[in-house]
mmCIF file of the protein (N, C-alpha, C, O) and its ligand, coordinates in Angstrom:
data_MODEL
# 
_entry.id   MODEL 
# 
loop_
_entity.id 
_entity.type 
_entity.pdbx_number_of_molecules 
1 polymer     1 
2 non-polymer 1 
# 
_entity_poly.entity_id                      1 
_entity_poly.type                           'polypeptide(L)' 
_entity_poly.nstd_linkage                   no 
_entity_poly.nstd_monomer                   no 
_entity_poly.pdbx_seq_one_letter_code       MSDDTQKTLCGNVEEELQIKDPQAYIALIKPATHYCEGCGRSAAKAENVCKPQKL 
_entity_poly.pdbx_seq_one_letter_code_can   MSDDTQKTLCGNVEEELQIKDPQAYIALIKPATHYCEGCGRSAAKAENVCKPQKL 
_entity_poly.pdbx_strand_id                 A 
# 
loop_
_entity_poly_seq.entity_id 
_entity_poly_seq.num 
_entity_poly_seq.mon_id 
_entity_poly_seq.hetero 
1 1  MET n 
1 2  SER n 
1 3  ASP n 
1 4  ASP n 
1 5  THR n 
1 6  GLN n 
1 7  LYS n 
1 8  THR n 
1 9  LEU n 
1 10 CYS n 
1 11 GLY n 
1 12 ASN n 
1 13 VAL n 
1 14 GLU n 
1 15 GLU n 
1 16 GLU n 
1 17 LEU n 
1 18 GLN n 
1 19 ILE n 
1 20 LYS n 
1 21 ASP n 
1 22 PRO n 
1 23 GLN n 
1 24 ALA n 
1 25 TYR n 
1 26 ILE n 
1 27 ALA n 
1 28 LEU n 
1 29 ILE n 
1 30 LYS n 
1 31 PRO n 
1 32 ALA n 
1 33 THR n 
1 34 HIS n 
1 35 TYR n 
1 36 CYS n 
1 37 GLU n 
1 38 GLY n 
1 39 CYS n 
1 40 GLY n 
1 41 ARG n 
1 42 SER n 
1 43 ALA n 
1 44 ALA n 
1 45 LYS n 
1 46 ALA n 
1 47 GLU n 
1 48 ASN n 
1 49 VAL n 
1 50 CYS n 
1 51 LYS n 
1 52 PRO n 
1 53 GLN n 
1 54 LYS n 
1 55 LEU n 
# 
loop_
_struct_asym.id 
_struct_asym.entity_id 
A 1 
B 2 
# 
loop_
_chem_comp.id 
_chem_comp.type 
_chem_comp.mon_nstd_flag 
ALA 'L-peptide linking' y 
ARG 'L-peptide linking' y 
ASN 'L-peptide linking' y 
ASP 'L-peptide linking' y 
CYS 'L-peptide linking' y 
GLN 'L-peptide linking' y 
GLU 'L-peptide linking' y 
GLY 'peptide linking'   y 
HIS 'L-peptide linking' y 
ILE 'L-peptide linking' y 
LEU 'L-peptide linking' y 
LYS 'L-peptide linking' y 
MET 'L-peptide linking' y 
PRO 'L-peptide linking' y 
SER 'L-peptide linking' y 
THR 'L-peptide linking' y 
TYR 'L-peptide linking' y 
VAL 'L-peptide linking' y 
ZN  non-polymer         . 
# 
_pdbx_entity_nonpoly.entity_id   2 
_pdbx_entity_nonpoly.name        ? 
_pdbx_entity_nonpoly.comp_id     ZN 
# 
_pdbx_nonpoly_scheme.asym_id         B 
_pdbx_nonpoly_scheme.entity_id       2 
_pdbx_nonpoly_scheme.mon_id          ZN 
_pdbx_nonpoly_scheme.ndb_seq_num     1 
_pdbx_nonpoly_scheme.pdb_seq_num     101 
_pdbx_nonpoly_scheme.auth_seq_num    101 
_pdbx_nonpoly_scheme.pdb_mon_id      ZN 
_pdbx_nonpoly_scheme.auth_mon_id     ZN 
_pdbx_nonpoly_scheme.pdb_strand_id   A 
_pdbx_nonpoly_scheme.pdb_ins_code    . 
# 
loop_
_atom_site.group_PDB 
_atom_site.id 
_atom_site.type_symbol 
_atom_site.label_atom_id 
_atom_site.label_alt_id 
_atom_site.label_comp_id 
_atom_site.label_asym_id 
_atom_site.label_entity_id 
_atom_site.label_seq_id 
_atom_site.pdbx_PDB_ins_code 
_atom_site.Cartn_x 
_atom_site.Cartn_y 
_atom_site.Cartn_z 
_atom_site.occupancy 
_atom_site.B_iso_or_equiv 
_atom_site.pdbx_formal_charge 
_atom_site.auth_seq_id 
_atom_site.auth_comp_id 
_atom_site.auth_asym_id 
_atom_site.auth_atom_id 
_atom_site.pdbx_PDB_model_num 
ATOM   1   N  N  . MET A 1 1  ? -4.573 1.001   -17.106 1.00 0.00 ? 1   MET A N  1 
ATOM   2   C  CA . MET A 1 1  ? -4.048 1.604   -15.884 1.00 0.00 ? 1   MET A CA 1 
ATOM   3   C  C  . MET A 1 1  ? -4.555 3.032   -15.762 1.00 0.00 ? 1   MET A C  1 
ATOM   4   O  O  . MET A 1 1  ? -4.373 3.845   -16.668 1.00 0.00 ? 1   MET A O  1 
ATOM   5   N  N  . SER A 1 2  ? -5.189 3.330   -14.643 1.00 0.00 ? 2   SER A N  1 
ATOM   6   C  CA . SER A 1 2  ? -5.683 4.682   -14.422 1.00 0.00 ? 2   SER A CA 1 
ATOM   7   C  C  . SER A 1 2  ? -5.090 5.264   -13.154 1.00 0.00 ? 2   SER A C  1 
ATOM   8   O  O  . SER A 1 2  ? -5.017 4.582   -12.131 1.00 0.00 ? 2   SER A O  1 
ATOM   9   N  N  . ASP A 1 3  ? -4.671 6.509   -13.211 1.00 0.00 ? 3   ASP A N  1 
ATOM   10  C  CA . ASP A 1 3  ? -4.159 7.175   -12.027 1.00 0.00 ? 3   ASP A CA 1 
ATOM   11  C  C  . ASP A 1 3  ? -5.249 7.975   -11.326 1.00 0.00 ? 3   ASP A C  1 
ATOM   12  O  O  . ASP A 1 3  ? -4.991 8.651   -10.330 1.00 0.00 ? 3   ASP A O  1 
ATOM   13  N  N  . ASP A 1 4  ? -6.485 7.894   -11.859 1.00 0.00 ? 4   ASP A N  1 
ATOM   14  C  CA . ASP A 1 4  ? -7.583 8.653   -11.272 1.00 0.00 ? 4   ASP A CA 1 
ATOM   15  C  C  . ASP A 1 4  ? -8.057 8.038   -9.965  1.00 0.00 ? 4   ASP A C  1 
ATOM   16  O  O  . ASP A 1 4  ? -8.478 8.748   -9.053  1.00 0.00 ? 4   ASP A O  1 
ATOM   17  N  N  . THR A 1 5  ? -7.988 6.723   -9.880  1.00 0.00 ? 5   THR A N  1 
ATOM   18  C  CA . THR A 1 5  ? -8.413 6.060   -8.660  1.00 0.00 ? 5   THR A CA 1 
ATOM   19  C  C  . THR A 1 5  ? -7.324 6.183   -7.605  1.00 0.00 ? 5   THR A C  1 
ATOM   20  O  O  . THR A 1 5  ? -6.194 6.571   -7.899  1.00 0.00 ? 5   THR A O  1 
ATOM   21  N  N  . GLN A 1 6  ? -7.679 5.849   -6.386  1.00 0.00 ? 6   GLN A N  1 
ATOM   22  C  CA . GLN A 1 6  ? -6.696 5.925   -5.308  1.00 0.00 ? 6   GLN A CA 1 
ATOM   23  C  C  . GLN A 1 6  ? -5.525 5.004   -5.610  1.00 0.00 ? 6   GLN A C  1 
ATOM   24  O  O  . GLN A 1 6  ? -5.706 3.844   -5.978  1.00 0.00 ? 6   GLN A O  1 
ATOM   25  N  N  . LYS A 1 7  ? -4.353 5.528   -5.453  1.00 0.00 ? 7   LYS A N  1 
ATOM   26  C  CA . LYS A 1 7  ? -3.161 4.747   -5.743  1.00 0.00 ? 7   LYS A CA 1 
ATOM   27  C  C  . LYS A 1 7  ? -2.980 3.664   -4.683  1.00 0.00 ? 7   LYS A C  1 
ATOM   28  O  O  . LYS A 1 7  ? -3.188 3.903   -3.493  1.00 0.00 ? 7   LYS A O  1 
ATOM   29  N  N  . THR A 1 8  ? -2.598 2.491   -5.124  1.00 0.00 ? 8   THR A N  1 
ATOM   30  C  CA . THR A 1 8  ? -2.348 1.424   -4.156  1.00 0.00 ? 8   THR A CA 1 
ATOM   31  C  C  . THR A 1 8  ? -1.013 1.652   -3.460  1.00 0.00 ? 8   THR A C  1 
ATOM   32  O  O  . THR A 1 8  ? -0.146 2.381   -3.940  1.00 0.00 ? 8   THR A O  1 
ATOM   33  N  N  . LEU A 1 9  ? -0.889 1.012   -2.337  1.00 0.00 ? 9   LEU A N  1 
ATOM   34  C  CA . LEU A 1 9  ? 0.372  1.071   -1.611  1.00 0.00 ? 9   LEU A CA 1 
ATOM   35  C  C  . LEU A 1 9  ? 1.494  0.543   -2.502  1.00 0.00 ? 9   LEU A C  1 
ATOM   36  O  O  . LEU A 1 9  ? 2.614  1.056   -2.496  1.00 0.00 ? 9   LEU A O  1 
ATOM   37  N  N  . CYS A 1 10 ? 1.165  -0.481  -3.256  1.00 0.00 ? 10  CYS A N  1 
ATOM   38  C  CA . CYS A 1 10 ? 2.148  -1.063  -4.175  1.00 0.00 ? 10  CYS A CA 1 
ATOM   39  C  C  . CYS A 1 10 ? 2.658  0.009   -5.141  1.00 0.00 ? 10  CYS A C  1 
ATOM   40  O  O  . CYS A 1 10 ? 3.857  0.097   -5.404  1.00 0.00 ? 10  CYS A O  1 
ATOM   41  N  N  . GLY A 1 11 ? 1.737  0.822   -5.666  1.00 0.00 ? 11  GLY A N  1 
ATOM   42  C  CA . GLY A 1 11 ? 2.120  1.890   -6.573  1.00 0.00 ? 11  GLY A CA 1 
ATOM   43  C  C  . GLY A 1 11 ? 2.919  2.966   -5.864  1.00 0.00 ? 11  GLY A C  1 
ATOM   44  O  O  . GLY A 1 11 ? 3.875  3.509   -6.417  1.00 0.00 ? 11  GLY A O  1 
ATOM   45  N  N  . ASN A 1 12 ? 2.523  3.273   -4.634  1.00 0.00 ? 12  ASN A N  1 
ATOM   46  C  CA . ASN A 1 12 ? 3.246  4.288   -3.867  1.00 0.00 ? 12  ASN A CA 1 
ATOM   47  C  C  . ASN A 1 12 ? 4.673  3.857   -3.582  1.00 0.00 ? 12  ASN A C  1 
ATOM   48  O  O  . ASN A 1 12 ? 5.595  4.671   -3.626  1.00 0.00 ? 12  ASN A O  1 
ATOM   49  N  N  . VAL A 1 13 ? 4.852  2.583   -3.292  1.00 0.00 ? 13  VAL A N  1 
ATOM   50  C  CA . VAL A 1 13 ? 6.198  2.087   -3.000  1.00 0.00 ? 13  VAL A CA 1 
ATOM   51  C  C  . VAL A 1 13 ? 7.054  2.146   -4.260  1.00 0.00 ? 13  VAL A C  1 
ATOM   52  O  O  . VAL A 1 13 ? 8.247  2.439   -4.195  1.00 0.00 ? 13  VAL A O  1 
ATOM   53  N  N  . GLU A 1 14 ? 6.442  1.867   -5.398  1.00 0.00 ? 14  GLU A N  1 
ATOM   54  C  CA . GLU A 1 14 ? 7.183  1.970   -6.658  1.00 0.00 ? 14  GLU A CA 1 
ATOM   55  C  C  . GLU A 1 14 ? 7.703  3.392   -6.857  1.00 0.00 ? 14  GLU A C  1 
ATOM   56  O  O  . GLU A 1 14 ? 8.765  3.604   -7.442  1.00 0.00 ? 14  GLU A O  1 
ATOM   57  N  N  . GLU A 1 15 ? 6.938  4.358   -6.362  1.00 0.00 ? 15  GLU A N  1 
ATOM   58  C  CA . GLU A 1 15 ? 7.369  5.758   -6.478  1.00 0.00 ? 15  GLU A CA 1 
ATOM   59  C  C  . GLU A 1 15 ? 8.132  6.219   -5.245  1.00 0.00 ? 15  GLU A C  1 
ATOM   60  O  O  . GLU A 1 15 ? 8.366  7.414   -5.063  1.00 0.00 ? 15  GLU A O  1 
ATOM   61  N  N  . GLU A 1 16 ? 8.516  5.273   -4.405  1.00 0.00 ? 16  GLU A N  1 
ATOM   62  C  CA . GLU A 1 16 ? 9.358  5.532   -3.228  1.00 0.00 ? 16  GLU A CA 1 
ATOM   63  C  C  . GLU A 1 16 ? 8.724  6.484   -2.227  1.00 0.00 ? 16  GLU A C  1 
ATOM   64  O  O  . GLU A 1 16 ? 9.392  7.353   -1.667  1.00 0.00 ? 16  GLU A O  1 
ATOM   65  N  N  . LEU A 1 17 ? 7.408  6.306   -2.007  1.00 0.00 ? 17  LEU A N  1 
ATOM   66  C  CA . LEU A 1 17 ? 6.740  7.120   -0.986  1.00 0.00 ? 17  LEU A CA 1 
ATOM   67  C  C  . LEU A 1 17 ? 7.396  6.910   0.380   1.00 0.00 ? 17  LEU A C  1 
ATOM   68  O  O  . LEU A 1 17 ? 7.495  7.840   1.181   1.00 0.00 ? 17  LEU A O  1 
ATOM   69  N  N  . GLN A 1 18 ? 7.838  5.692   0.633   1.00 0.00 ? 18  GLN A N  1 
ATOM   70  C  CA . GLN A 1 18 ? 8.443  5.393   1.941   1.00 0.00 ? 18  GLN A CA 1 
ATOM   71  C  C  . GLN A 1 18 ? 9.718  6.181   2.183   1.00 0.00 ? 18  GLN A C  1 
ATOM   72  O  O  . GLN A 1 18 ? 10.153 6.334   3.324   1.00 0.00 ? 18  GLN A O  1 
ATOM   73  N  N  . ILE A 1 19 ? 10.321 6.686   1.101   1.00 0.00 ? 19  ILE A N  1 
ATOM   74  C  CA . ILE A 1 19 ? 11.525 7.521   1.224   1.00 0.00 ? 19  ILE A CA 1 
ATOM   75  C  C  . ILE A 1 19 ? 11.148 9.000   1.170   1.00 0.00 ? 19  ILE A C  1 
ATOM   76  O  O  . ILE A 1 19 ? 11.662 9.811   1.940   1.00 0.00 ? 19  ILE A O  1 
ATOM   77  N  N  . LYS A 1 20 ? 10.240 9.339   0.247   1.00 0.00 ? 20  LYS A N  1 
ATOM   78  C  CA . LYS A 1 20 ? 9.860  10.745  0.057   1.00 0.00 ? 20  LYS A CA 1 
ATOM   79  C  C  . LYS A 1 20 ? 9.016  11.272  1.208   1.00 0.00 ? 20  LYS A C  1 
ATOM   80  O  O  . LYS A 1 20 ? 9.169  12.418  1.629   1.00 0.00 ? 20  LYS A O  1 
ATOM   81  N  N  . ASP A 1 21 ? 8.112  10.414  1.718   1.00 0.00 ? 21  ASP A N  1 
ATOM   82  C  CA . ASP A 1 21 ? 7.193  10.852  2.770   1.00 0.00 ? 21  ASP A CA 1 
ATOM   83  C  C  . ASP A 1 21 ? 6.921  9.692   3.724   1.00 0.00 ? 21  ASP A C  1 
ATOM   84  O  O  . ASP A 1 21 ? 5.846  9.092   3.696   1.00 0.00 ? 21  ASP A O  1 
ATOM   85  N  N  . PRO A 1 22 ? 7.907  9.382   4.570   1.00 0.00 ? 22  PRO A N  1 
ATOM   86  C  CA . PRO A 1 22 ? 7.780  8.223   5.470   1.00 0.00 ? 22  PRO A CA 1 
ATOM   87  C  C  . PRO A 1 22 ? 6.525  8.274   6.332   1.00 0.00 ? 22  PRO A C  1 
ATOM   88  O  O  . PRO A 1 22 ? 5.908  7.236   6.571   1.00 0.00 ? 22  PRO A O  1 
ATOM   89  N  N  . GLN A 1 23 ? 6.133  9.454   6.804   1.00 0.00 ? 23  GLN A N  1 
ATOM   90  C  CA . GLN A 1 23 ? 4.949  9.545   7.660   1.00 0.00 ? 23  GLN A CA 1 
ATOM   91  C  C  . GLN A 1 23 ? 3.695  9.110   6.919   1.00 0.00 ? 23  GLN A C  1 
ATOM   92  O  O  . GLN A 1 23 ? 2.860  8.394   7.473   1.00 0.00 ? 23  GLN A O  1 
ATOM   93  N  N  . ALA A 1 24 ? 3.561  9.534   5.681   1.00 0.00 ? 24  ALA A N  1 
ATOM   94  C  CA . ALA A 1 24 ? 2.402  9.156   4.882   1.00 0.00 ? 24  ALA A CA 1 
ATOM   95  C  C  . ALA A 1 24 ? 2.423  7.649   4.621   1.00 0.00 ? 24  ALA A C  1 
ATOM   96  O  O  . ALA A 1 24 ? 1.382  6.992   4.627   1.00 0.00 ? 24  ALA A O  1 
ATOM   97  N  N  . TYR A 1 25 ? 3.597  7.126   4.399   1.00 0.00 ? 25  TYR A N  1 
ATOM   98  C  CA . TYR A 1 25 ? 3.742  5.689   4.149   1.00 0.00 ? 25  TYR A CA 1 
ATOM   99  C  C  . TYR A 1 25 ? 3.351  4.892   5.390   1.00 0.00 ? 25  TYR A C  1 
ATOM   100 O  O  . TYR A 1 25 ? 2.617  3.908   5.301   1.00 0.00 ? 25  TYR A O  1 
ATOM   101 N  N  . ILE A 1 26 ? 3.844  5.327   6.540   1.00 0.00 ? 26  ILE A N  1 
ATOM   102 C  CA . ILE A 1 26 ? 3.543  4.638   7.792   1.00 0.00 ? 26  ILE A CA 1 
ATOM   103 C  C  . ILE A 1 26 ? 2.041  4.640   8.048   1.00 0.00 ? 26  ILE A C  1 
ATOM   104 O  O  . ILE A 1 26 ? 1.486  3.647   8.519   1.00 0.00 ? 26  ILE A O  1 
ATOM   105 N  N  . ALA A 1 27 ? 1.377  5.767   7.736   1.00 0.00 ? 27  ALA A N  1 
ATOM   106 C  CA . ALA A 1 27 ? -0.065 5.855   7.939   1.00 0.00 ? 27  ALA A CA 1 
ATOM   107 C  C  . ALA A 1 27 ? -0.810 4.820   7.098   1.00 0.00 ? 27  ALA A C  1 
ATOM   108 O  O  . ALA A 1 27 ? -1.882 4.353   7.481   1.00 0.00 ? 27  ALA A O  1 
ATOM   109 N  N  . LEU A 1 28 ? -0.234 4.467   5.954   1.00 0.00 ? 28  LEU A N  1 
ATOM   110 C  CA . LEU A 1 28 ? -0.876 3.498   5.067   1.00 0.00 ? 28  LEU A CA 1 
ATOM   111 C  C  . LEU A 1 28 ? -0.696 2.058   5.547   1.00 0.00 ? 28  LEU A C  1 
ATOM   112 O  O  . LEU A 1 28 ? -1.523 1.195   5.252   1.00 0.00 ? 28  LEU A O  1 
ATOM   113 N  N  . ILE A 1 29 ? 0.373  1.802   6.277   1.00 0.00 ? 29  ILE A N  1 
ATOM   114 C  CA . ILE A 1 29 ? 0.672  0.412   6.637   1.00 0.00 ? 29  ILE A CA 1 
ATOM   115 C  C  . ILE A 1 29 ? 0.343  0.062   8.077   1.00 0.00 ? 29  ILE A C  1 
ATOM   116 O  O  . ILE A 1 29 ? 0.485  -1.093  8.478   1.00 0.00 ? 29  ILE A O  1 
ATOM   117 N  N  . LYS A 1 30 ? -0.100 1.050   8.870   1.00 0.00 ? 30  LYS A N  1 
ATOM   118 C  CA . LYS A 1 30 ? -0.316 0.748   10.281  1.00 0.00 ? 30  LYS A CA 1 
ATOM   119 C  C  . LYS A 1 30 ? -1.709 1.133   10.722  1.00 0.00 ? 30  LYS A C  1 
ATOM   120 O  O  . LYS A 1 30 ? -2.148 2.233   10.386  1.00 0.00 ? 30  LYS A O  1 
ATOM   121 N  N  . PRO A 1 31 ? -2.436 0.300   11.454  1.00 0.00 ? 31  PRO A N  1 
ATOM   122 C  CA . PRO A 1 31 ? -2.015 -1.063  11.794  1.00 0.00 ? 31  PRO A CA 1 
ATOM   123 C  C  . PRO A 1 31 ? -2.317 -2.002  10.638  1.00 0.00 ? 31  PRO A C  1 
ATOM   124 O  O  . PRO A 1 31 ? -3.427 -2.000  10.106  1.00 0.00 ? 31  PRO A O  1 
ATOM   125 N  N  . ALA A 1 32 ? -1.364 -2.779  10.259  1.00 0.00 ? 32  ALA A N  1 
ATOM   126 C  CA . ALA A 1 32 ? -1.540 -3.653  9.101   1.00 0.00 ? 32  ALA A CA 1 
ATOM   127 C  C  . ALA A 1 32 ? -2.542 -4.768  9.389   1.00 0.00 ? 32  ALA A C  1 
ATOM   128 O  O  . ALA A 1 32 ? -2.424 -5.490  10.378  1.00 0.00 ? 32  ALA A O  1 
ATOM   129 N  N  . THR A 1 33 ? -3.521 -4.890  8.511   1.00 0.00 ? 33  THR A N  1 
ATOM   130 C  CA . THR A 1 33 ? -4.517 -5.950  8.664   1.00 0.00 ? 33  THR A CA 1 
ATOM   131 C  C  . THR A 1 33 ? -4.566 -6.828  7.418   1.00 0.00 ? 33  THR A C  1 
ATOM   132 O  O  . THR A 1 33 ? -5.183 -7.893  7.417   1.00 0.00 ? 33  THR A O  1 
ATOM   133 N  N  . HIS A 1 34 ? -3.919 -6.374  6.380   1.00 0.00 ? 34  HIS A N  1 
ATOM   134 C  CA . HIS A 1 34 ? -3.908 -7.110  5.119   1.00 0.00 ? 34  HIS A CA 1 
ATOM   135 C  C  . HIS A 1 34 ? -2.487 -7.129  4.551   1.00 0.00 ? 34  HIS A C  1 
ATOM   136 O  O  . HIS A 1 34 ? -1.634 -6.325  4.927   1.00 0.00 ? 34  HIS A O  1 
ATOM   137 N  N  . TYR A 1 35 ? -2.271 -8.049  3.657   1.00 0.00 ? 35  TYR A N  1 
ATOM   138 C  CA . TYR A 1 35 ? -1.005 -8.042  2.935   1.00 0.00 ? 35  TYR A CA 1 
ATOM   139 C  C  . TYR A 1 35 ? -1.312 -8.270  1.471   1.00 0.00 ? 35  TYR A C  1 
ATOM   140 O  O  . TYR A 1 35 ? -2.396 -8.727  1.108   1.00 0.00 ? 35  TYR A O  1 
ATOM   141 N  N  . CYS A 1 36 ? -0.357 -7.949  0.650   1.00 0.00 ? 36  CYS A N  1 
ATOM   142 C  CA . CYS A 1 36 ? -0.559 -8.103  -0.786  1.00 0.00 ? 36  CYS A CA 1 
ATOM   143 C  C  . CYS A 1 36 ? 0.021  -9.430  -1.259  1.00 0.00 ? 36  CYS A C  1 
ATOM   144 O  O  . CYS A 1 36 ? 1.206  -9.714  -1.085  1.00 0.00 ? 36  CYS A O  1 
ATOM   145 N  N  . GLU A 1 37 ? -0.843 -10.224 -1.854  1.00 0.00 ? 37  GLU A N  1 
ATOM   146 C  CA . GLU A 1 37 ? -0.415 -11.517 -2.364  1.00 0.00 ? 37  GLU A CA 1 
ATOM   147 C  C  . GLU A 1 37 ? 0.497  -11.326 -3.578  1.00 0.00 ? 37  GLU A C  1 
ATOM   148 O  O  . GLU A 1 37 ? 1.330  -12.175 -3.895  1.00 0.00 ? 37  GLU A O  1 
ATOM   149 N  N  . GLY A 1 38 ? 0.312  -10.191 -4.241  1.00 0.00 ? 38  GLY A N  1 
ATOM   150 C  CA . GLY A 1 38 ? 1.120  -9.923  -5.425  1.00 0.00 ? 38  GLY A CA 1 
ATOM   151 C  C  . GLY A 1 38 ? 2.530  -9.477  -5.095  1.00 0.00 ? 38  GLY A C  1 
ATOM   152 O  O  . GLY A 1 38 ? 3.487  -9.965  -5.696  1.00 0.00 ? 38  GLY A O  1 
ATOM   153 N  N  . CYS A 1 39 ? 2.680  -8.548  -4.140  1.00 0.00 ? 39  CYS A N  1 
ATOM   154 C  CA . CYS A 1 39 ? 4.021  -7.997  -3.843  1.00 0.00 ? 39  CYS A CA 1 
ATOM   155 C  C  . CYS A 1 39 ? 4.484  -8.248  -2.427  1.00 0.00 ? 39  CYS A C  1 
ATOM   156 O  O  . CYS A 1 39 ? 5.623  -7.921  -2.095  1.00 0.00 ? 39  CYS A O  1 
ATOM   157 N  N  . GLY A 1 40 ? 3.640  -8.820  -1.576  1.00 0.00 ? 40  GLY A N  1 
ATOM   158 C  CA . GLY A 1 40 ? 4.075  -9.144  -0.222  1.00 0.00 ? 40  GLY A CA 1 
ATOM   159 C  C  . GLY A 1 40 ? 4.080  -7.980  0.737   1.00 0.00 ? 40  GLY A C  1 
ATOM   160 O  O  . GLY A 1 40 ? 4.598  -8.110  1.846   1.00 0.00 ? 40  GLY A O  1 
ATOM   161 N  N  . ARG A 1 41 ? 3.520  -6.840  0.352   1.00 0.00 ? 41  ARG A N  1 
ATOM   162 C  CA . ARG A 1 41 ? 3.508  -5.691  1.254   1.00 0.00 ? 41  ARG A CA 1 
ATOM   163 C  C  . ARG A 1 41 ? 2.339  -5.811  2.223   1.00 0.00 ? 41  ARG A C  1 
ATOM   164 O  O  . ARG A 1 41 ? 1.321  -6.429  1.911   1.00 0.00 ? 41  ARG A O  1 
ATOM   165 N  N  . SER A 1 42 ? 2.496  -5.217  3.396   1.00 0.00 ? 42  SER A N  1 
ATOM   166 C  CA . SER A 1 42 ? 1.386  -5.179  4.340   1.00 0.00 ? 42  SER A CA 1 
ATOM   167 C  C  . SER A 1 42 ? 0.765  -3.791  4.306   1.00 0.00 ? 42  SER A C  1 
ATOM   168 O  O  . SER A 1 42 ? 1.429  -2.800  4.001   1.00 0.00 ? 42  SER A O  1 
ATOM   169 N  N  . ALA A 1 43 ? -0.533 -3.743  4.630   1.00 0.00 ? 43  ALA A N  1 
ATOM   170 C  CA . ALA A 1 43 ? -1.257 -2.479  4.549   1.00 0.00 ? 43  ALA A CA 1 
ATOM   171 C  C  . ALA A 1 43 ? -2.383 -2.452  5.572   1.00 0.00 ? 43  ALA A C  1 
ATOM   172 O  O  . ALA A 1 43 ? -2.856 -3.490  6.033   1.00 0.00 ? 43  ALA A O  1 
ATOM   173 N  N  . ALA A 1 44 ? -2.803 -1.220  5.918   1.00 0.00 ? 44  ALA A N  1 
ATOM   174 C  CA . ALA A 1 44 ? -3.889 -1.055  6.871   1.00 0.00 ? 44  ALA A CA 1 
ATOM   175 C  C  . ALA A 1 44 ? -5.239 -1.350  6.229   1.00 0.00 ? 44  ALA A C  1 
ATOM   176 O  O  . ALA A 1 44 ? -6.165 -1.793  6.908   1.00 0.00 ? 44  ALA A O  1 
ATOM   177 N  N  . LYS A 1 45 ? -5.358 -1.108  4.930   1.00 0.00 ? 45  LYS A N  1 
ATOM   178 C  CA . LYS A 1 45 ? -6.632 -1.298  4.246   1.00 0.00 ? 45  LYS A CA 1 
ATOM   179 C  C  . LYS A 1 45 ? -6.462 -2.194  3.027   1.00 0.00 ? 45  LYS A C  1 
ATOM   180 O  O  . LYS A 1 45 ? -5.477 -2.090  2.296   1.00 0.00 ? 45  LYS A O  1 
ATOM   181 N  N  . ALA A 1 46 ? -7.427 -3.068  2.821   1.00 0.00 ? 46  ALA A N  1 
ATOM   182 C  CA . ALA A 1 46 ? -7.359 -3.996  1.697   1.00 0.00 ? 46  ALA A CA 1 
ATOM   183 C  C  . ALA A 1 46 ? -7.242 -3.254  0.373   1.00 0.00 ? 46  ALA A C  1 
ATOM   184 O  O  . ALA A 1 46 ? -6.541 -3.700  -0.535  1.00 0.00 ? 46  ALA A O  1 
ATOM   185 N  N  . GLU A 1 47 ? -7.936 -2.113  0.264   1.00 0.00 ? 47  GLU A N  1 
ATOM   186 C  CA . GLU A 1 47 ? -7.928 -1.403  -1.014  1.00 0.00 ? 47  GLU A CA 1 
ATOM   187 C  C  . GLU A 1 47 ? -6.596 -0.726  -1.328  1.00 0.00 ? 47  GLU A C  1 
ATOM   188 O  O  . GLU A 1 47 ? -6.417 -0.186  -2.419  1.00 0.00 ? 47  GLU A O  1 
ATOM   189 N  N  . ASN A 1 48 ? -5.665 -0.752  -0.383  1.00 0.00 ? 48  ASN A N  1 
ATOM   190 C  CA . ASN A 1 48 ? -4.386 -0.113  -0.609  1.00 0.00 ? 48  ASN A CA 1 
ATOM   191 C  C  . ASN A 1 48 ? -3.354 -1.006  -1.287  1.00 0.00 ? 48  ASN A C  1 
ATOM   192 O  O  . ASN A 1 48 ? -2.275 -0.542  -1.655  1.00 0.00 ? 48  ASN A O  1 
ATOM   193 N  N  . VAL A 1 49 ? -3.682 -2.282  -1.452  1.00 0.00 ? 49  VAL A N  1 
ATOM   194 C  CA . VAL A 1 49 ? -2.754 -3.166  -2.155  1.00 0.00 ? 49  VAL A CA 1 
ATOM   195 C  C  . VAL A 1 49 ? -3.451 -3.801  -3.354  1.00 0.00 ? 49  VAL A C  1 
ATOM   196 O  O  . VAL A 1 49 ? -4.679 -3.806  -3.442  1.00 0.00 ? 49  VAL A O  1 
ATOM   197 N  N  . CYS A 1 50 ? -2.640 -4.343  -4.286  1.00 0.00 ? 50  CYS A N  1 
ATOM   198 C  CA . CYS A 1 50 ? -3.236 -4.820  -5.543  1.00 0.00 ? 50  CYS A CA 1 
ATOM   199 C  C  . CYS A 1 50 ? -3.899 -6.181  -5.407  1.00 0.00 ? 50  CYS A C  1 
ATOM   200 O  O  . CYS A 1 50 ? -4.881 -6.454  -6.098  1.00 0.00 ? 50  CYS A O  1 
ATOM   201 N  N  . LYS A 1 51 ? -3.383 -7.047  -4.528  1.00 0.00 ? 51  LYS A N  1 
ATOM   202 C  CA . LYS A 1 51 ? -3.998 -8.373  -4.328  1.00 0.00 ? 51  LYS A CA 1 
ATOM   203 C  C  . LYS A 1 51 ? -4.153 -8.640  -2.843  1.00 0.00 ? 51  LYS A C  1 
ATOM   204 O  O  . LYS A 1 51 ? -3.415 -9.444  -2.272  1.00 0.00 ? 51  LYS A O  1 
ATOM   205 N  N  . PRO A 1 52 ? -5.125 -7.960  -2.207  1.00 0.00 ? 52  PRO A N  1 
ATOM   206 C  CA . PRO A 1 52 ? -5.257 -8.053  -0.749  1.00 0.00 ? 52  PRO A CA 1 
ATOM   207 C  C  . PRO A 1 52 ? -5.622 -9.434  -0.230  1.00 0.00 ? 52  PRO A C  1 
ATOM   208 O  O  . PRO A 1 52 ? -6.478 -10.127 -0.780  1.00 0.00 ? 52  PRO A O  1 
ATOM   209 N  N  . GLN A 1 53 ? -4.941 -9.811  0.851   1.00 0.00 ? 53  GLN A N  1 
ATOM   210 C  CA . GLN A 1 53 ? -5.278 -11.024 1.596   1.00 0.00 ? 53  GLN A CA 1 
ATOM   211 C  C  . GLN A 1 53 ? -5.274 -10.629 3.066   1.00 0.00 ? 53  GLN A C  1 
ATOM   212 O  O  . GLN A 1 53 ? -4.443 -9.828  3.494   1.00 0.00 ? 53  GLN A O  1 
ATOM   213 N  N  . LYS A 1 54 ? -6.198 -11.187 3.840   1.00 0.00 ? 54  LYS A N  1 
ATOM   214 C  CA . LYS A 1 54 ? -6.236 -10.854 5.267   1.00 0.00 ? 54  LYS A CA 1 
ATOM   215 C  C  . LYS A 1 54 ? -5.044 -11.439 5.987   1.00 0.00 ? 54  LYS A C  1 
ATOM   216 O  O  . LYS A 1 54 ? -4.598 -12.546 5.687   1.00 0.00 ? 54  LYS A O  1 
ATOM   217 N  N  . LEU A 1 55 ? -4.527 -10.673 6.952   1.00 0.00 ? 55  LEU A N  1 
ATOM   218 C  CA . LEU A 1 55 ? -3.438 -11.191 7.783   1.00 0.00 ? 55  LEU A CA 1 
ATOM   219 C  C  . LEU A 1 55 ? -4.029 -12.144 8.825   1.00 0.00 ? 55  LEU A C  1 
ATOM   220 O  O  . LEU A 1 55 ? -3.293 -12.702 9.638   1.00 0.00 ? 55  LEU A O  1 
HETATM 221 ZN ZN . ZN  B 2 .  ? 0.631  -5.421  -4.560  1.00 0.00 2 101 ZN  A ZN 1 
# 
């Protein structure tokens, strides 16, 4: 596990980005074009989730 690479949305949610910085979180998920097969989250970019699948 490396924190040097861009953090995934999944990782950000674990750290409660959606509570700490809702605007930053919203920017990551809108407009959602992918979802994470691993955690079920939706994201604007495939690289923002751990197991991206197209919506
Ligand atoms: Zn995930």
